A tleap script that builds the chain and sets N, CA, C and O, in Angstrom:
source leaprc.protein.ff14SB
mol = sequence {
  NMET ALA ASN THR GLN PHE SER ASP THR ILE
  HIE VAL LEU VAL TYR ILE ALA TYR PHE LYS
  GLY HIE LYS MET THR SER PRO GLU ILE ALA
  SER SER LEU GLU THR SER PRO SER LEU ILE
  ARG LYS ILE MET ALA ASN LEU LYS ARG HIE
  GLY LEU LEU ALA PRO THR HIE GLY PRO THR
  GLN LEU ALA LEU ALA ARG ASP PRO ALA ASP
  ILE THR LEU ARG ASP ILE TYR ALA ILE LEU
  PRO GLY GLN ALA PRO LEU LEU ASN VAL ASP
  THR HIE THR SER GLN ASN CYS PRO VAL GLY
  ARG ALA VAL PRO GLN VAL LEU THR HIE TYR
  TYR GLN GLU ILE GLN ALA ALA ALA GLU ALA
  LYS MET ALA LYS ILE THR LEU GLN ASP LEU
  LEU ASN ASP VAL THR LEU LEU ASP ARG LEU
  CTHR
}
set mol.1.N position { -3.823 23.601 -12.150 }
set mol.1.CA position { -3.124 23.980 -13.287 }
set mol.1.C position { -2.150 24.939 -12.809 }
set mol.1.O position { -2.616 25.858 -12.136 }
set mol.2.N position { -0.682 24.925 -13.043 }
set mol.2.CA position { 0.244 25.658 -12.465 }
set mol.2.C position { 0.352 27.294 -13.177 }
set mol.2.O position { 0.354 27.513 -14.389 }
set mol.3.N position { 0.437 28.337 -12.095 }
set mol.3.CA position { 0.632 29.557 -12.577 }
set mol.3.C position { 2.068 29.613 -13.379 }
set mol.3.O position { 3.064 29.002 -12.992 }
set mol.4.N position { 2.025 30.387 -14.481 }
set mol.4.CA position { 3.212 30.562 -15.240 }
set mol.4.C position { 3.600 32.006 -15.563 }
set mol.4.O position { 4.367 32.380 -16.450 }
set mol.5.N position { 2.862 32.816 -14.593 }
set mol.5.CA position { 3.113 34.315 -14.520 }
set mol.5.C position { 4.783 34.429 -14.506 }
set mol.5.O position { 5.419 34.866 -15.465 }
set mol.6.N position { 5.276 34.048 -13.488 }
set mol.6.CA position { 6.633 34.277 -13.116 }
set mol.6.C position { 7.579 34.064 -14.115 }
set mol.6.O position { 8.412 34.905 -14.454 }
set mol.7.N position { 7.458 32.921 -14.603 }
set mol.7.CA position { 8.215 32.202 -16.176 }
set mol.7.C position { 7.969 33.014 -16.961 }
set mol.7.O position { 8.906 33.630 -17.467 }
set mol.8.N position { 6.672 33.289 -17.325 }
set mol.8.CA position { 6.393 34.017 -18.623 }
set mol.8.C position { 7.138 35.613 -18.704 }
set mol.8.O position { 7.662 36.115 -19.699 }
set mol.9.N position { 7.023 36.109 -17.573 }
set mol.9.CA position { 7.738 37.703 -17.015 }
set mol.9.C position { 9.212 37.432 -17.471 }
set mol.9.O position { 9.950 38.064 -18.227 }
set mol.10.N position { 9.397 36.239 -16.732 }
set mol.10.CA position { 11.023 36.170 -16.771 }
set mol.10.C position { 11.478 35.799 -18.174 }
set mol.10.O position { 12.650 36.055 -18.450 }
set mol.11.N position { 10.673 35.204 -19.142 }
set mol.11.CA position { 11.089 34.847 -20.514 }
set mol.11.C position { 11.200 35.944 -21.054 }
set mol.11.O position { 12.230 36.145 -21.698 }
set mol.12.N position { 10.113 37.071 -20.959 }
set mol.12.CA position { 10.036 38.191 -21.917 }
set mol.12.C position { 11.256 39.085 -21.467 }
set mol.12.O position { 11.753 39.929 -22.212 }
set mol.13.N position { 11.654 38.852 -20.309 }
set mol.13.CA position { 12.979 39.937 -19.968 }
set mol.13.C position { 14.097 39.098 -20.530 }
set mol.13.O position { 14.880 39.741 -21.228 }
set mol.14.N position { 14.319 37.999 -20.413 }
set mol.14.CA position { 15.507 37.554 -21.285 }
set mol.14.C position { 15.518 37.700 -22.721 }
set mol.14.O position { 16.534 37.918 -23.381 }
set mol.15.N position { 14.223 37.557 -23.231 }
set mol.15.CA position { 14.238 37.720 -24.937 }
set mol.15.C position { 14.637 39.026 -25.272 }
set mol.15.O position { 15.399 39.280 -26.205 }
set mol.16.N position { 13.923 40.198 -24.211 }
set mol.16.CA position { 14.644 41.549 -24.532 }
set mol.16.C position { 15.887 41.664 -24.539 }
set mol.16.O position { 16.470 42.151 -25.507 }
set mol.17.N position { 16.604 41.177 -23.306 }
set mol.17.CA position { 17.958 41.303 -22.973 }
set mol.17.C position { 18.787 40.657 -24.134 }
set mol.17.O position { 19.667 41.266 -24.742 }
set mol.18.N position { 18.423 39.378 -24.378 }
set mol.18.CA position { 19.003 38.714 -25.880 }
set mol.18.C position { 19.239 39.353 -26.837 }
set mol.18.O position { 20.385 39.519 -27.255 }
set mol.19.N position { 17.865 39.995 -27.544 }
set mol.19.CA position { 17.515 40.748 -28.729 }
set mol.19.C position { 17.824 42.257 -28.622 }
set mol.19.O position { 17.261 43.112 -29.305 }
set mol.20.N position { 18.989 42.554 -27.489 }
set mol.20.CA position { 19.040 43.784 -27.007 }
set mol.20.C position { 19.387 44.691 -28.369 }
set mol.20.O position { 20.205 44.115 -29.088 }
set mol.21.N position { 19.044 45.685 -28.759 }
set mol.21.CA position { 19.329 46.649 -29.863 }
set mol.21.C position { 18.470 46.434 -31.278 }
set mol.21.O position { 18.382 47.176 -32.256 }
set mol.22.N position { 17.878 45.146 -31.012 }
set mol.22.CA position { 16.969 44.873 -32.182 }
set mol.22.C position { 15.538 45.173 -31.917 }
set mol.22.O position { 15.055 45.229 -30.787 }
set mol.23.N position { 14.837 45.377 -33.117 }
set mol.23.CA position { 13.642 45.647 -32.953 }
set mol.23.C position { 12.792 44.432 -32.869 }
set mol.23.O position { 12.974 43.447 -33.584 }
set mol.24.N position { 11.628 44.558 -31.751 }
set mol.24.CA position { 10.830 43.678 -31.473 }
set mol.24.C position { 9.513 43.904 -31.429 }
set mol.24.O position { 9.138 45.075 -31.369 }
set mol.25.N position { 8.725 43.032 -31.446 }
set mol.25.CA position { 7.204 43.071 -31.610 }
set mol.25.C position { 6.513 42.324 -30.443 }
set mol.25.O position { 7.205 41.517 -29.821 }
set mol.26.N position { 5.360 42.486 -30.118 }
set mol.26.CA position { 4.542 41.522 -29.323 }
set mol.26.C position { 4.279 40.390 -29.891 }
set mol.26.O position { 4.154 39.342 -29.257 }
set mol.27.N position { 4.182 40.480 -31.001 }
set mol.27.CA position { 3.866 38.860 -31.739 }
set mol.27.C position { 4.903 38.023 -31.598 }
set mol.27.O position { 4.830 36.919 -31.060 }
set mol.28.N position { 6.244 38.696 -32.241 }
set mol.28.CA position { 7.430 37.794 -31.851 }
set mol.28.C position { 7.961 37.428 -30.813 }
set mol.28.O position { 8.712 36.453 -30.859 }
set mol.29.N position { 7.738 38.068 -29.643 }
set mol.29.CA position { 7.982 37.716 -28.328 }
set mol.29.C position { 6.977 36.571 -27.897 }
set mol.29.O position { 7.356 35.552 -27.319 }
set mol.30.N position { 5.565 36.851 -28.255 }
set mol.30.CA position { 4.507 35.850 -28.116 }
set mol.30.C position { 5.188 34.590 -28.691 }
set mol.30.O position { 5.398 33.590 -28.004 }
set mol.31.N position { 5.523 34.700 -30.002 }
set mol.31.CA position { 5.741 33.331 -30.678 }
set mol.31.C position { 6.997 32.542 -29.874 }
set mol.31.O position { 7.101 31.319 -29.969 }
set mol.32.N position { 7.694 33.134 -29.283 }
set mol.32.CA position { 8.606 32.445 -28.415 }
set mol.32.C position { 7.925 31.883 -26.862 }
set mol.32.O position { 8.355 31.066 -26.047 }
set mol.33.N position { 6.890 32.585 -26.883 }
set mol.33.CA position { 6.279 31.808 -25.488 }
set mol.33.C position { 5.061 30.910 -26.013 }
set mol.33.O position { 4.311 30.348 -25.216 }
set mol.34.N position { 4.937 30.828 -27.135 }
set mol.34.CA position { 3.527 30.254 -27.804 }
set mol.34.C position { 2.526 30.622 -26.895 }
set mol.34.O position { 1.805 29.845 -26.270 }
set mol.35.N position { 2.517 31.985 -26.848 }
set mol.35.CA position { 1.023 32.632 -26.307 }
set mol.35.C position { 0.521 33.884 -26.984 }
set mol.35.O position { 0.957 34.071 -28.120 }
set mol.36.N position { -0.215 34.667 -26.551 }
set mol.36.CA position { -0.718 35.840 -27.591 }
set mol.36.C position { -0.221 36.930 -27.279 }
set mol.36.O position { 0.160 37.140 -26.127 }
set mol.37.N position { -0.136 37.776 -28.184 }
set mol.37.CA position { 0.123 38.975 -28.138 }
set mol.37.C position { 0.023 40.194 -27.004 }
set mol.37.O position { 0.779 40.981 -26.434 }
set mol.38.N position { -1.483 39.825 -27.043 }
set mol.38.CA position { -2.064 40.588 -25.794 }
set mol.38.C position { -1.630 40.482 -24.337 }
set mol.38.O position { -1.571 41.376 -23.493 }
set mol.39.N position { -1.261 38.841 -24.206 }
set mol.39.CA position { -0.423 38.691 -23.146 }
set mol.39.C position { 0.951 39.315 -22.788 }
set mol.39.O position { 1.349 39.847 -21.752 }
set mol.40.N position { 1.501 39.094 -23.895 }
set mol.40.CA position { 2.827 39.855 -23.796 }
set mol.40.C position { 2.503 41.589 -23.380 }
set mol.40.O position { 2.895 42.086 -22.324 }
set mol.41.N position { 1.832 42.239 -24.283 }
set mol.41.CA position { 1.572 43.749 -23.878 }
set mol.41.C position { 1.282 43.757 -22.390 }
set mol.41.O position { 1.842 44.676 -21.792 }
set mol.42.N position { 0.561 42.972 -21.679 }
set mol.42.CA position { 0.254 42.987 -20.313 }
set mol.42.C position { 1.468 42.862 -19.522 }
set mol.42.O position { 1.616 43.575 -18.529 }
set mol.43.N position { 2.359 42.008 -19.881 }
set mol.43.CA position { 3.287 41.549 -18.986 }
set mol.43.C position { 4.613 42.997 -19.158 }
set mol.43.O position { 5.361 43.506 -18.323 }
set mol.44.N position { 4.441 43.208 -20.345 }
set mol.44.CA position { 5.425 44.618 -20.653 }
set mol.44.C position { 4.828 45.655 -20.022 }
set mol.44.O position { 5.646 46.108 -19.221 }
set mol.45.N position { 3.647 46.355 -19.976 }
set mol.45.CA position { 3.064 47.018 -19.553 }
set mol.45.C position { 3.366 47.048 -17.850 }
set mol.45.O position { 3.770 48.120 -17.401 }
set mol.46.N position { 3.195 45.999 -16.984 }
set mol.46.CA position { 3.597 45.822 -15.946 }
set mol.46.C position { 4.983 45.904 -15.388 }
set mol.46.O position { 5.330 46.194 -14.243 }
set mol.47.N position { 5.661 45.605 -16.375 }
set mol.47.CA position { 7.267 45.462 -16.284 }
set mol.47.C position { 7.908 47.287 -16.179 }
set mol.47.O position { 8.718 47.793 -15.402 }
set mol.48.N position { 6.988 47.971 -17.515 }
set mol.48.CA position { 7.141 49.346 -17.427 }
set mol.48.C position { 6.894 50.184 -16.005 }
set mol.48.O position { 7.583 51.039 -15.449 }
set mol.49.N position { 5.446 49.491 -15.609 }
set mol.49.CA position { 4.938 50.304 -14.652 }
set mol.49.C position { 6.098 50.267 -13.368 }
set mol.49.O position { 6.322 51.254 -12.667 }
set mol.50.N position { 6.695 49.117 -13.223 }
set mol.50.CA position { 7.573 48.751 -12.114 }
set mol.50.C position { 8.922 49.107 -12.272 }
set mol.50.O position { 9.751 48.708 -11.453 }
set mol.51.N position { 9.294 49.922 -13.380 }
set mol.51.CA position { 10.855 50.181 -13.641 }
set mol.51.C position { 11.581 49.187 -14.123 }
set mol.51.O position { 12.774 49.471 -14.236 }
set mol.52.N position { 11.217 47.909 -14.509 }
set mol.52.CA position { 12.216 47.068 -15.110 }
set mol.52.C position { 12.331 47.213 -16.685 }
set mol.52.O position { 13.360 46.905 -17.287 }
set mol.53.N position { 11.355 47.638 -17.216 }
set mol.53.CA position { 11.341 47.858 -18.643 }
set mol.53.C position { 11.116 49.506 -18.864 }
set mol.53.O position { 10.238 50.185 -18.333 }
set mol.54.N position { 12.093 49.931 -19.740 }
set mol.54.CA position { 12.220 51.368 -20.257 }
set mol.54.C position { 10.965 51.598 -20.834 }
set mol.54.O position { 10.172 50.753 -21.249 }
set mol.55.N position { 10.838 53.011 -20.822 }
set mol.55.CA position { 9.890 53.438 -21.309 }
set mol.55.C position { 10.588 53.940 -23.028 }
set mol.55.O position { 11.648 54.547 -23.182 }
set mol.56.N position { 9.730 53.522 -24.054 }
set mol.56.CA position { 10.198 53.534 -25.154 }
set mol.56.C position { 9.454 54.372 -26.284 }
set mol.56.O position { 8.259 54.635 -26.147 }
set mol.57.N position { 10.108 54.755 -27.309 }
set mol.57.CA position { 9.251 55.472 -28.339 }
set mol.57.C position { 9.064 54.626 -29.418 }
set mol.57.O position { 9.882 54.449 -30.321 }
set mol.58.N position { 7.830 54.034 -29.300 }
set mol.58.CA position { 7.474 53.228 -30.197 }
set mol.58.C position { 7.631 51.548 -29.942 }
set mol.58.O position { 8.629 51.041 -29.429 }
set mol.59.N position { 6.692 50.956 -30.309 }
set mol.59.CA position { 6.618 49.543 -29.725 }
set mol.59.C position { 7.707 48.465 -29.881 }
set mol.59.O position { 7.905 47.553 -29.077 }
set mol.60.N position { 8.442 48.706 -31.113 }
set mol.60.CA position { 9.547 47.910 -31.503 }
set mol.60.C position { 10.895 48.177 -30.717 }
set mol.60.O position { 11.749 47.296 -30.625 }
set mol.61.N position { 11.070 49.608 -30.076 }
set mol.61.CA position { 12.359 49.635 -29.074 }
set mol.61.C position { 12.210 49.486 -27.861 }
set mol.61.O position { 12.030 50.365 -27.017 }
set mol.62.N position { 12.312 47.860 -27.659 }
set mol.62.CA position { 12.453 47.510 -26.140 }
set mol.62.C position { 13.668 47.845 -25.637 }
set mol.62.O position { 14.686 47.934 -26.322 }
set mol.63.N position { 13.596 48.050 -24.361 }
set mol.63.CA position { 15.100 48.069 -23.656 }
set mol.63.C position { 14.815 47.768 -22.158 }
set mol.63.O position { 13.716 48.041 -21.676 }
set mol.64.N position { 15.835 47.188 -21.404 }
set mol.64.CA position { 15.590 46.899 -20.020 }
set mol.64.C position { 15.877 48.412 -19.222 }
set mol.64.O position { 16.767 49.137 -19.666 }
set mol.65.N position { 15.209 48.764 -18.232 }
set mol.65.CA position { 15.586 49.968 -17.733 }
set mol.65.C position { 16.997 49.967 -16.675 }
set mol.65.O position { 17.541 50.977 -16.229 }
set mol.66.N position { 17.385 48.602 -16.436 }
set mol.66.CA position { 18.426 48.369 -15.647 }
set mol.66.C position { 19.198 47.384 -16.277 }
set mol.66.O position { 18.779 46.578 -17.107 }
set mol.67.N position { 20.538 47.497 -15.778 }
set mol.67.CA position { 21.474 46.409 -16.666 }
set mol.67.C position { 20.852 44.973 -15.990 }
set mol.67.O position { 20.354 44.875 -14.868 }
set mol.68.N position { 20.997 44.056 -16.842 }
set mol.68.CA position { 20.479 42.506 -16.564 }
set mol.68.C position { 21.151 41.908 -15.131 }
set mol.68.O position { 20.561 41.108 -14.405 }
set mol.69.N position { 22.365 42.398 -14.893 }
set mol.69.CA position { 22.979 42.113 -13.628 }
set mol.69.C position { 22.691 42.894 -12.601 }
set mol.69.O position { 23.325 42.765 -11.553 }
set mol.70.N position { 21.679 43.840 -12.730 }
set mol.70.CA position { 21.006 44.252 -11.505 }
set mol.70.C position { 19.547 44.165 -11.407 }
set mol.70.O position { 18.853 44.963 -10.776 }
set mol.71.N position { 19.115 43.149 -12.069 }
set mol.71.CA position { 17.566 42.693 -12.149 }
set mol.71.C position { 17.686 41.421 -11.566 }
set mol.71.O position { 18.275 40.580 -12.246 }
set mol.72.N position { 17.212 41.046 -10.331 }
set mol.72.CA position { 17.135 39.630 -9.581 }
set mol.72.C position { 15.746 39.106 -9.906 }
set mol.72.O position { 14.781 39.760 -10.301 }
set mol.73.N position { 15.823 37.877 -9.677 }
set mol.73.CA position { 14.476 36.953 -9.736 }
set mol.73.C position { 13.338 37.332 -8.778 }
set mol.73.O position { 12.119 37.211 -8.904 }
set mol.74.N position { 14.255 37.933 -7.570 }
set mol.74.CA position { 13.309 38.522 -6.529 }
set mol.74.C position { 12.580 40.030 -7.003 }
set mol.74.O position { 11.447 40.393 -6.686 }
set mol.75.N position { 13.369 40.637 -7.680 }
set mol.75.CA position { 12.773 41.801 -8.132 }
set mol.75.C position { 11.520 41.594 -8.880 }
set mol.75.O position { 10.481 42.224 -8.683 }
set mol.76.N position { 11.698 40.648 -9.768 }
set mol.76.CA position { 10.683 40.161 -10.798 }
set mol.76.C position { 9.496 39.681 -10.259 }
set mol.76.O position { 8.411 40.078 -10.683 }
set mol.77.N position { 9.617 38.706 -9.188 }
set mol.77.CA position { 8.533 38.110 -8.196 }
set mol.77.C position { 7.892 39.037 -7.714 }
set mol.77.O position { 6.665 39.078 -7.805 }
set mol.78.N position { 8.481 39.801 -7.213 }
set mol.78.CA position { 7.945 41.042 -6.186 }
set mol.78.C position { 6.900 41.772 -7.052 }
set mol.78.O position { 5.892 42.242 -6.525 }
set mol.79.N position { 7.112 41.864 -8.267 }
set mol.79.CA position { 6.083 42.833 -9.369 }
set mol.79.C position { 4.715 42.197 -9.761 }
set mol.79.O position { 3.696 42.720 -10.211 }
set mol.80.N position { 5.019 40.871 -9.442 }
set mol.80.CA position { 3.488 40.003 -10.558 }
set mol.80.C position { 2.335 40.718 -9.715 }
set mol.80.O position { 2.325 40.984 -8.514 }
set mol.81.N position { 1.654 40.881 -10.401 }
set mol.81.CA position { 0.089 41.337 -9.672 }
set mol.81.C position { -0.624 40.050 -9.123 }
set mol.81.O position { -0.813 38.963 -9.668 }
set mol.82.N position { -0.901 40.428 -8.094 }
set mol.82.CA position { -1.690 39.242 -7.437 }
set mol.82.C position { -0.919 37.839 -7.214 }
set mol.82.O position { -1.519 36.766 -7.291 }
set mol.83.N position { 0.460 37.938 -6.930 }
set mol.83.CA position { 1.103 36.910 -6.981 }
set mol.83.C position { 1.186 36.139 -5.480 }
set mol.83.O position { 1.731 36.575 -4.467 }
set mol.84.N position { 0.467 34.842 -5.655 }
set mol.84.CA position { 0.205 34.258 -4.374 }
set mol.84.C position { 1.636 33.534 -3.945 }
set mol.84.O position { 2.555 33.417 -4.756 }
set mol.85.N position { 1.728 32.998 -2.392 }
set mol.85.CA position { 2.731 32.363 -1.930 }
set mol.85.C position { 3.418 31.091 -2.815 }
set mol.85.O position { 2.633 30.534 -3.582 }
set mol.86.N position { 4.429 30.717 -2.793 }
set mol.86.CA position { 4.730 29.445 -3.590 }
set mol.86.C position { 3.911 28.335 -3.200 }
set mol.86.O position { 3.468 27.518 -4.006 }
set mol.87.N position { 3.656 28.299 -1.633 }
set mol.87.CA position { 2.845 26.942 -1.430 }
set mol.87.C position { 1.888 27.524 -0.621 }
set mol.87.O position { 2.124 28.506 0.083 }
set mol.88.N position { 0.884 27.001 -0.685 }
set mol.88.CA position { -0.479 27.338 0.253 }
set mol.88.C position { -0.973 26.291 0.851 }
set mol.88.O position { -0.883 25.163 0.365 }
set mol.89.N position { -1.580 26.563 2.034 }
set mol.89.CA position { -2.244 25.870 2.997 }
set mol.89.C position { -3.650 25.674 2.570 }
set mol.89.O position { -4.360 26.598 2.175 }
set mol.90.N position { -4.100 24.190 2.683 }
set mol.90.CA position { -5.307 23.902 2.345 }
set mol.90.C position { -6.320 24.198 3.905 }
set mol.90.O position { -6.431 23.186 4.597 }
set mol.91.N position { -6.882 25.219 4.343 }
set mol.91.CA position { -7.729 25.830 5.454 }
set mol.91.C position { -8.841 25.080 5.592 }
set mol.91.O position { -9.358 25.075 6.710 }
set mol.92.N position { -9.369 24.403 4.673 }
set mol.92.CA position { -10.573 23.593 4.903 }
set mol.92.C position { -10.449 22.121 5.267 }
set mol.92.O position { -10.579 21.163 4.505 }
set mol.93.N position { -10.142 22.110 6.730 }
set mol.93.CA position { -10.314 20.967 7.502 }
set mol.93.C position { -10.839 20.605 8.209 }
set mol.93.O position { -11.380 21.611 8.668 }
set mol.94.N position { -11.309 19.442 9.007 }
set mol.94.CA position { -12.180 19.348 10.147 }
set mol.94.C position { -11.596 19.840 11.207 }
set mol.94.O position { -10.438 19.570 11.524 }
set mol.95.N position { -12.474 20.719 11.933 }
set mol.95.CA position { -12.056 21.037 13.216 }
set mol.95.C position { -12.547 20.182 14.195 }
set mol.95.O position { -12.598 20.632 15.340 }
set mol.96.N position { -12.919 19.041 13.987 }
set mol.96.CA position { -13.153 18.109 15.071 }
set mol.96.C position { -12.266 16.742 14.989 }
set mol.96.O position { -12.501 15.641 15.488 }
set mol.97.N position { -11.336 17.116 14.314 }
set mol.97.CA position { -10.039 15.829 14.216 }
set mol.97.C position { -8.791 16.814 14.612 }
set mol.97.O position { -8.409 17.758 13.920 }
set mol.98.N position { -8.183 16.366 15.976 }
set mol.98.CA position { -6.826 16.969 15.885 }
set mol.98.C position { -6.003 17.301 15.065 }
set mol.98.O position { -5.505 18.422 15.165 }
set mol.99.N position { -5.668 16.542 14.151 }
set mol.99.CA position { -4.812 16.434 13.010 }
set mol.99.C position { -5.522 17.686 12.008 }
set mol.99.O position { -4.761 18.520 11.520 }
set mol.100.N position { -6.599 17.743 11.810 }
set mol.100.CA position { -7.296 18.494 10.972 }
set mol.100.C position { -7.226 19.944 11.422 }
set mol.100.O position { -7.179 20.884 10.630 }
set mol.101.N position { -7.222 20.065 12.746 }
set mol.101.CA position { -7.177 21.323 13.488 }
set mol.101.C position { -5.883 21.768 13.291 }
set mol.101.O position { -5.722 22.880 12.788 }
set mol.102.N position { -4.854 21.032 13.628 }
set mol.102.CA position { -3.441 21.535 13.759 }
set mol.102.C position { -2.632 21.639 12.571 }
set mol.102.O position { -1.721 22.459 12.464 }
set mol.103.N position { -2.945 20.844 11.710 }
set mol.103.CA position { -1.943 20.580 10.099 }
set mol.103.C position { -1.742 21.983 9.535 }
set mol.103.O position { -0.639 22.499 9.350 }
set mol.104.N position { -3.108 22.635 9.242 }
set mol.104.CA position { -2.928 24.137 8.883 }
set mol.104.C position { -2.046 25.019 9.547 }
set mol.104.O position { -1.250 25.724 8.927 }
set mol.105.N position { -2.159 25.014 10.921 }
set mol.105.CA position { -1.024 26.209 11.647 }
set mol.105.C position { 0.468 25.588 11.549 }
set mol.105.O position { 1.522 26.225 11.555 }
set mol.106.N position { 0.353 24.649 11.487 }
set mol.106.CA position { 1.962 23.577 11.508 }
set mol.106.C position { 2.116 24.035 10.159 }
set mol.106.O position { 2.902 24.982 10.155 }
set mol.107.N position { 1.721 23.776 9.086 }
set mol.107.CA position { 2.281 23.719 7.753 }
set mol.107.C position { 2.136 25.496 7.351 }
set mol.107.O position { 2.952 25.896 6.520 }
set mol.108.N position { 1.316 26.345 7.814 }
set mol.108.CA position { 1.859 27.751 7.411 }
set mol.108.C position { 3.012 28.073 8.248 }
set mol.108.O position { 3.656 29.033 7.824 }
set mol.109.N position { 3.404 27.593 9.203 }
set mol.109.CA position { 4.877 28.059 9.854 }
set mol.109.C position { 5.898 27.612 8.703 }
set mol.109.O position { 6.625 28.418 8.123 }
set mol.110.N position { 5.868 26.081 8.407 }
set mol.110.CA position { 6.922 25.725 7.711 }
set mol.110.C position { 6.837 26.429 6.212 }
set mol.110.O position { 7.906 26.620 5.631 }
set mol.111.N position { 5.684 26.794 5.611 }
set mol.111.CA position { 5.619 27.335 4.500 }
set mol.111.C position { 5.858 28.567 4.359 }
set mol.111.O position { 5.867 28.957 3.192 }
set mol.112.N position { 6.114 29.539 5.390 }
set mol.112.CA position { 6.684 30.838 5.629 }
set mol.112.C position { 8.244 30.623 5.495 }
set mol.112.O position { 8.973 31.285 4.757 }
set mol.113.N position { 8.636 29.605 6.313 }
set mol.113.CA position { 10.064 29.623 6.136 }
set mol.113.C position { 10.638 29.019 4.682 }
set mol.113.O position { 11.766 29.323 4.294 }
set mol.114.N position { 9.835 28.214 3.982 }
set mol.114.CA position { 10.138 27.535 2.816 }
set mol.114.C position { 9.973 29.176 1.554 }
set mol.114.O position { 10.712 29.470 0.615 }
set mol.115.N position { 9.056 29.718 1.938 }
set mol.115.CA position { 8.938 30.911 0.844 }
set mol.115.C position { 9.998 32.185 1.360 }
set mol.115.O position { 10.240 33.127 0.605 }
set mol.116.N position { 10.516 32.098 2.564 }
set mol.116.CA position { 11.541 33.158 2.885 }
set mol.116.C position { 12.634 32.509 2.355 }
set mol.116.O position { 13.203 33.262 1.565 }
set mol.117.N position { 13.252 31.280 2.463 }
set mol.117.CA position { 14.097 30.833 1.559 }
set mol.117.C position { 14.238 30.616 0.089 }
set mol.117.O position { 15.262 30.679 -0.592 }
set mol.118.N position { 12.993 30.345 -0.273 }
set mol.118.CA position { 13.010 30.409 -1.952 }
set mol.118.C position { 13.557 31.960 -2.184 }
set mol.118.O position { 14.562 32.182 -2.859 }
set mol.119.N position { 12.738 33.065 -1.513 }
set mol.119.CA position { 12.952 34.506 -2.037 }
set mol.119.C position { 14.224 34.864 -1.868 }
set mol.119.O position { 14.709 35.559 -2.761 }
set mol.120.N position { 15.113 34.480 -0.658 }
set mol.120.CA position { 16.428 34.702 -0.403 }
set mol.120.C position { 17.276 34.147 -1.545 }
set mol.120.O position { 18.247 34.791 -1.941 }
set mol.121.N position { 16.985 33.115 -2.021 }
set mol.121.CA position { 17.848 32.279 -3.149 }
set mol.121.C position { 17.074 33.169 -4.773 }
set mol.121.O position { 17.636 33.212 -5.867 }
set mol.122.N position { 16.036 33.627 -4.519 }
set mol.122.CA position { 15.585 34.387 -5.870 }
set mol.122.C position { 16.509 35.695 -5.777 }
set mol.122.O position { 16.990 36.191 -6.795 }
set mol.123.N position { 16.691 36.135 -4.716 }
set mol.123.CA position { 17.382 37.509 -4.748 }
set mol.123.C position { 19.006 37.073 -5.087 }
set mol.123.O position { 19.639 38.123 -4.978 }
set mol.124.N position { 19.706 36.245 -5.360 }
set mol.124.CA position { 21.055 35.685 -5.814 }
set mol.124.C position { 20.907 35.620 -7.254 }
set mol.124.O position { 21.728 36.073 -8.052 }
set mol.125.N position { 19.864 35.057 -7.540 }
set mol.125.CA position { 19.908 34.985 -9.275 }
set mol.125.C position { 19.684 36.268 -9.878 }
set mol.125.O position { 18.694 36.914 -9.535 }
set mol.126.N position { 20.533 36.745 -10.789 }
set mol.126.CA position { 20.174 37.815 -11.729 }
set mol.126.C position { 19.852 37.411 -13.109 }
set mol.126.O position { 20.216 36.333 -13.579 }
set mol.127.N position { 19.063 38.420 -13.844 }
set mol.127.CA position { 18.591 38.112 -15.292 }
set mol.127.C position { 19.791 37.842 -15.890 }
set mol.127.O position { 19.773 36.872 -16.647 }
set mol.128.N position { 20.864 38.444 -15.761 }
set mol.128.CA position { 22.358 38.176 -16.243 }
set mol.128.C position { 22.665 36.748 -16.021 }
set mol.128.O position { 23.003 36.159 -17.048 }
set mol.129.N position { 22.636 36.099 -15.024 }
set mol.129.CA position { 22.761 34.542 -14.863 }
set mol.129.C position { 21.937 33.936 -15.727 }
set mol.129.O position { 22.462 32.989 -16.312 }
set mol.130.N position { 20.610 34.205 -16.056 }
set mol.130.CA position { 19.766 33.558 -16.957 }
set mol.130.C position { 20.217 33.661 -18.206 }
set mol.130.O position { 20.558 32.612 -18.754 }
set mol.131.N position { 20.318 34.822 -18.887 }
set mol.131.CA position { 20.876 35.365 -19.962 }
set mol.131.C position { 22.002 34.590 -20.547 }
set mol.131.O position { 21.996 34.215 -21.719 }
set mol.132.N position { 23.177 34.308 -19.531 }
set mol.132.CA position { 24.549 33.839 -19.720 }
set mol.132.C position { 24.248 32.150 -20.027 }
set mol.132.O position { 24.976 31.499 -20.777 }
set mol.133.N position { 23.062 31.572 -19.323 }
set mol.133.CA position { 22.930 30.123 -19.401 }
set mol.133.C position { 22.062 30.226 -20.691 }
set mol.133.O position { 22.109 29.237 -21.421 }
set mol.134.N position { 21.247 31.304 -21.102 }
set mol.134.CA position { 20.448 31.051 -22.566 }
set mol.134.C position { 21.455 31.063 -23.714 }
set mol.134.O position { 21.375 30.405 -24.752 }
set mol.135.N position { 22.586 32.068 -23.297 }
set mol.135.CA position { 23.496 32.492 -24.455 }
set mol.135.C position { 24.126 31.052 -24.661 }
set mol.135.O position { 23.948 30.468 -25.729 }
set mol.136.N position { 24.895 30.456 -23.589 }
set mol.136.CA position { 25.515 29.449 -23.285 }
set mol.136.C position { 24.865 28.164 -24.370 }
set mol.136.O position { 25.429 27.668 -25.345 }
set mol.137.N position { 23.550 27.863 -23.834 }
set mol.137.CA position { 22.704 26.730 -24.471 }
set mol.137.C position { 22.431 26.891 -26.059 }
set mol.137.O position { 22.422 25.975 -26.881 }
set mol.138.N position { 22.219 28.207 -26.289 }
set mol.138.CA position { 22.246 28.589 -27.647 }
set mol.138.C position { 23.487 28.301 -28.572 }
set mol.138.O position { 23.374 27.875 -29.721 }
set mol.139.N position { 24.727 28.588 -27.926 }
set mol.139.CA position { 25.816 28.229 -28.946 }
set mol.139.C position { 25.946 26.729 -28.876 }
set mol.139.O position { 26.527 26.125 -29.778 }
set mol.140.N position { 25.364 26.032 -27.715 }
set mol.140.CA position { 25.793 24.508 -27.943 }
set mol.140.C position { 24.987 23.993 -29.015 }
set mol.140.O position { 25.396 23.082 -29.735 }
set mol.141.N position { 23.480 24.712 -29.205 }
set mol.141.CA position { 22.848 23.762 -30.244 }
set mol.141.C position { 23.145 24.437 -31.834 }
set mol.141.O position { 22.734 23.855 -32.838 }
savepdb mol mol.pdb
quit
């Protein structure tokens, strides 16, 4: 099963940016994600801990700590607790086989290159980019 922690965290940030100035509750945000309010509260606590969500006076006054144009997907990815690399090598291979011995080492090298390229691309995509796309799609529907 795929880990959706990254997309869920992005979703919460876009939701807060989209509804800026409106009162929001964790159950309302949770309904957008079709998840539990407790998961939303955990995500928001992590965002506050890492300075992406502003400290608030009350649970309904949510705001980003920085402008959406100043928050990149890389910034978000970097704060995820226990975030594993995008691709993982199966290291449980036969050491009695030349392919089994070599493939994990070979893949590790390439997967590290892929990870670096993905993170470089994430650094170029801002929360504002996503917000612009969400706003555009909302206007088209």
